C-alpha positions in Angstrom: 0.0 0.0 0.0 1.1 3.6 -0.4 3.2 5.1 2.4 0.4 7.5 3.5 -1.8 4.5 4.2 0.9 3.0 6.5 1.4 6.2 8.5 -1.1 5.4 11.3 0.5 2.0 11.8 3.9 3.5 11.9 2.7 5.8 14.7 1.1 2.9 16.5 4.2 0.7 16.5 6.7 3.5 17.2 7.8 1.9 20.5 7.9 -1.7 19.3 11.4 -3.3 19.6 10.8 -6.2 17.1 8.1 -8.2 15.4 7.8 -12.0 15.3 5.9 -13.6 12.4 4.8 -17.3 12.0 4.2 -18.1 8.3 1.7 -20.6 6.9 -1.6 -19.8 8.5 -2.3 -16.2 7.4 0.8 -15.4 5.3 2.8 -17.6 3.0 5.7 -15.1 2.8 6.5 -11.5 3.9 6.4 -8.8 1.3 9.8 -7.7 0.0 8.9 -4.0 0.5 8.3 -4.7 4.2 11.6 -6.5 4.7 13.4 -3.7 2.8 11.8 -1.1 5.0 12.7 -3.1 8.1 16.3 -3.4 7.0 16.4 0.4 6.4 15.1 1.1 9.9 17.3 -1.6 11.5 14.1 -3.2 12.8 14.3 -6.9 13.6 11.8 -9.2 11.9 11.8 -12.7 13.5 10.4 -15.8 11.8 9.1 -18.3 14.2 9.5 -22.0 13.3 6.4 -24.0 12.7 6.8 -26.2 15.8 7.0 -23.1 18.1 3.7 -22.0 19.6 3.0 -18.3 20.5 2.1 -19.4 24.0 5.6 -20.7 24.5 7.1 -17.4 23.4 4.7 -15.4 25.7 5.5 -17.7 28.7 9.3 -17.2 28.2 8.9 -13.4 27.7 6.8 -13.1 30.9 9.3 -15.2 32.8 12.1 -13.0 31.8 10.1 -9.8 32.7 9.2 -11.2 36.1 12.8 -12.2 36.7 14.0 -8.7 35.9 11.4 -7.2 38.3 12.5 -9.6 41.0 16.1 -8.7 40.4 15.2 -5.0 40.6 13.4 -5.5 43.9 16.3 -7.5 45.3 18.7 -4.8 44.3 16.5 -2.0 45.7 16.3 -3.9 49.0 20.1 -4.3 49.1 20.6 -0.6 48.4 18.0 0.5 51.0 19.6 -1.8 53.6 23.1 -0.4 52.9 22.0 3.2 53.0 19.9 2.9 56.1 22.9 1.2 57.8 25.1 4.1 56.9 22.6 6.5 58.5 22.2 4.3 61.6 26.0 4.2 62.0 26.0 8.0 62.4 26.5 8.9 58.8 24.9 11.9 57.1 24.2 13.0 53.6 27.9 12.7 52.6 28.2 9.1 53.7 24.9 8.2 52.0 26.1 9.8 48.8 29.4 8.0 49.0 27.7 4.6 49.5 25.3 5.3 46.6 28.2 6.2 44.3 29.8 2.9 45.1 26.7 0.9 44.5 26.0 2.6 41.2 29.6 3.0 40.1 28.7 6.6 39.3 29.3 10.2 40.3 26.4 11.1 42.7 25.4 14.6 43.7 22.9 15.9 46.3 21.8 19.4 45.5 19.5 22.0 47.0 16.2 22.7 45.3 17.9 25.5 43.3 20.8 23.4 42.3 23.5 24.3 44.8 25.7 21.2 45.2 25.5 20.1 48.9 27.8 17.1 48.6 29.2 14.8 45.9 31.0 11.4 45.7 32.4 9.2 43.1 34.4 9.7 39.9 36.3 12.9 40.4 37.7 13.0 36.9 34.1 12.8 35.5 33.2 15.7 37.9 35.9 17.9 36.5 34.8 17.2 33.0 31.1 17.9 33.8 31.9 21.2 35.4 32.2 22.9 32.0 29.2 21.1 30.5 25.6 22.1 29.9 24.4 20.7 33.2 26.1 23.4 35.4 26.4 27.1 35.2 29.6 29.1 35.7 29.1 29.2 39.5 28.9 25.4 39.7 25.1 25.3 40.3 23.3 22.3 38.8 20.6 23.7 36.4 17.5 22.2 38.2 15.2 24.4 36.1 16.4 22.7 32.9 16.9 19.1 34.0 14.0 16.8 34.1 13.3 13.7 36.2 14.5 10.4 34.9 17.4 9.4 32.6 18.8 12.2 30.4 21.7 12.5 28.0 23.0 15.7 26.3 24.8 16.0 23.0 28.5 16.1 23.4 28.4 14.4 26.8 29.6 10.8 27.4 27.2 8.5 29.1 24.0 9.7 30.8 22.6 11.0 34.1 19.5 10.4 36.1 17.6 12.8 38.4 15.1 12.2 41.1 13.6 14.8 43.6 14.4 14.5 47.3 11.0 15.1 49.0 9.8 14.6 52.5 6.1 15.2 52.9 5.4 18.4 51.0 8.9 19.8 51.5 11.3 19.8 48.6 14.8 19.1 49.9 16.6 19.1 46.5 17.7 16.7 43.9 19.6 13.4 43.8 21.7 13.1 40.6 23.8 10.3 39.3 26.3 10.7 36.4 27.7 7.6 34.7 29.9 6.9 31.7 27.4 4.2 30.7 23.7 4.4 29.8 21.8 4.4 33.0 18.7 2.2 33.1 15.3 2.4 34.6 16.5 0.0 37.4 19.1 2.7 38.3 16.4 5.3 38.5 14.5 3.0 40.8 17.5 2.7 43.0 17.8 6.5 43.1 14.1 6.7 44.1 14.7 4.3 47.0 17.9 6.2 48.0 16.1 9.6 47.8 14.0 8.6 50.9 17.1 7.8 52.9 18.7 11.1 51.7 15.6 13.0 52.8 15.9 11.4 56.2 19.6 12.3 56.5 18.9 15.9 55.3 16.0 16.2 57.8 18.2 15.0 60.6 21.1 17.3 59.6 18.7 20.3 59.4 17.3 19.6 62.8 20.7 19.7 64.3 21.8 22.7 62.2 18.6 24.6 63.2 19.6 24.4 66.9 23.2 25.3 66.2 22.2 28.2 63.9 19.7 29.5 66.5 22.4 29.8 69.1 25.1 31.1 66.8 22.6 33.5 65.2 21.6 34.8 68.6 25.2 35.4 69.5 25.9 37.1 66.2 22.9 39.4 66.7 24.3 40.2 70.2 27.7 41.0 68.6 26.2 43.4 66.0 24.0 45.1 68.6 26.8 45.5 71.1 25.3 43.2 73.8 27.9 40.4 73.6 30.3 41.7 76.2 33.8 42.9 76.0 35.8 42.5 72.8 38.0 39.9 74.4 35.0 37.8 75.4 33.5 38.2 71.9 36.6 37.0 70.2 37.0 34.0 72.6 33.3 32.9 72.3 33.5 33.3 68.5 36.5 31.1 68.4 34.6 28.3 70.1 32.1 28.5 67.2 34.8 28.3 64.6 34.7 32.1 63.8 38.0 34.0 63.6 37.5 37.6 64.7 41.2 38.2 65.7 42.1 39.1 62.1 41.1 42.2 60.1 37.4 41.7 59.2 34.5 43.5 57.4 30.8 43.1 57.8 28.8 42.0 54.7 25.0 42.4 54.5 23.1 40.7 51.7 19.4 41.6 51.6 16.6 40.2 49.3 15.3 42.9 47.0 11.7 44.0 47.4 10.6 42.0 44.4 10.9 38.9 46.6 8.4 40.2 49.1 6.3 42.9 47.4 2.8 41.5 47.5 1.6 43.9 44.9 4.1 42.7 42.3 3.5 39.9 39.8 5.8 37.6 41.7 4.8 38.8 45.1 5.3 36.5 48.1 4.3 36.9 51.7 4.0 35.1 54.9 5.0 31.4 54.9 5.6 31.6 51.1 8.7 33.6 51.8 10.2 31.1 54.2 11.7 28.7 51.5 13.1 31.7 49.6 14.9 33.0 52.7 16.1 29.5 53.6 17.6 29.0 50.1 19.1 32.4 50.2 20.8 31.8 53.6 21.9 28.3 52.6 23.5 29.6 49.4 25.6 32.1 51.4 26.6 29.5 54.0 27.7 27.2 51.2 29.8 29.8 49.5 31.3 31.1 52.7 32.2 27.6 54.0 34.1 27.0 50.8 35.8 30.4 50.5 36.2 31.6 54.1 35.3 28.8 56.6 36.2 30.9 59.6 33.7 33.6 58.7 30.7 34.3 61.0 27.4 34.1 59.2 23.8 34.3 60.3 20.3 34.9 58.8 18.1 37.7 60.0 14.6 37.8 58.3 15.3 38.9 54.7 19.0 39.5 55.1 22.1 37.4 55.6 24.9 39.0 57.7 28.6 37.7 57.5 31.8 38.9 59.2 34.5 37.9 56.8 38.2 38.1 56.8 40.0 40.8 54.8 42.6 39.3 52.4 46.2 40.4 53.0 46.4 42.1 49.6 43.4 44.2 50.6 41.3 43.1 47.6 38.1 43.1 49.7 35.8 44.3 46.9 37.0 41.6 44.5 36.5 38.9 47.1 33.0 40.0 47.9 32.1 40.4 44.3 33.2 36.8 43.6 31.1 35.7 46.6 28.0 37.6 45.3 28.5 36.1 41.8 28.7 32.6 43.3 25.5 33.0 45.3 23.6 34.5 42.5 24.6 31.9 39.9 22.9 32.6 36.6 19.6 33.6 38.2 18.1 30.2 37.6 16.7 27.6 40.0 14.3 30.0 41.7 16.9 32.5 42.6 15.7 35.9 43.9 17.6 39.1 43.3 19.4 40.7 46.3 21.6 43.7 47.1 24.8 43.6 49.1 26.5 46.1 51.3 30.1 46.0 52.7 31.4 47.9 55.7 34.8 49.6 56.2 37.6 47.3 57.5 37.8 46.6 61.2 41.5 46.1 61.6 41.3 44.7 65.2 38.1 43.9 67.1 39.9 43.9 70.4 41.7 47.2 69.9 38.8 49.0 68.1 36.4 48.8 71.1 33.0 47.2 71.6 31.2 49.4 69.1 33.5 48.5 66.1 31.4 45.6 64.8 27.9 47.3 65.5 29.2 50.3 63.6 30.4 48.2 60.7 27.0 46.4 60.6 25.2 49.8 60.3 27.7 50.8 57.6 26.9 47.7 55.6 23.1 48.2 55.9 23.5 51.8 54.9 25.5 50.7 51.8 22.6 48.3 50.8 20.0 51.1 51.1 22.1 53.7 49.3 23.3 51.3 46.6 19.7 50.2 45.9 18.5 53.8 45.8 21.2 54.9 43.4 21.5 51.9 41.1 18.4 49.8 41.6 18.2 46.2 42.7 21.0 43.6 42.6 23.7 46.1 43.5 26.9 45.8 45.4 28.0 48.9 47.4 30.9 49.6 49.8 
């Protein structure tokens, strides 16, 4: 028949892997045009011998399918047992990620909902290669707004990657991503889905601990910036117990979400509880950047602003350092990022020698820089 007549059947059988034909009862032979078309498409056409019954074929196929499902369930149980054991042994997200990388023989990432990489484990050479690929922006953020759930491969990339969300109840904790040099299968996605529950458990546990720690450290930072934390010597000593270094020259940085994130009259207006995840992502992004670039910095989140007391580099390139931090937090604006403005204080050369008002004054300088910078240049500014 003409090709136009075959079009509906072509559409119907688009996902068929092969066709088996038994000659003799309905057909004596297959048309040459059909065989030629099958050869052109690389489509297998299998001729069943006369003594083979269709029921025998169906039984064998169903047996193989059931065996595959049984193997998938057994593997899922093995993975779940191994990951739960890692958590019960005191491990966190990093340990779960490392165990999953071993089980899948892949590079495994756990990211925040907006794509900030929280931890990774596995093939480091593959990680270096992927850093300049289409899955990540220049700041190293995984493009969660582009990547879809399931197995994906991009042109120019070796292998494939699989993505599943990490969700606990109605709360989105991020993404679990596996990169492999091979073609990942549906069974691998099933393993990731099983693992995502354990990852959500580990993240929830870590956040519960972090919430308590952040409350106490945040209260102390607020006392420092309001001048209620005691003498400069006491402030420096207590800060040291929290891992903060205030004995070096420091500056106060204030990063504040721009009004577009909370203006209820705007098209993207948010208010009340809807702002909470925005603020949490904003604070988490700053903490992640500071932990990598200045792990001895003090950082806390106050409502719509994040405040950090950072060390001043010896070469005095404070503006460049803060500009790099702002660029790393902002990424390329994807993944649900909200615009923010940043202010930087003057340098406090010595907290102890400058007196108890040095850091509160620096905090007010940074807040003023935010307001003036936004007034003069609009949102998303950096002012000193």
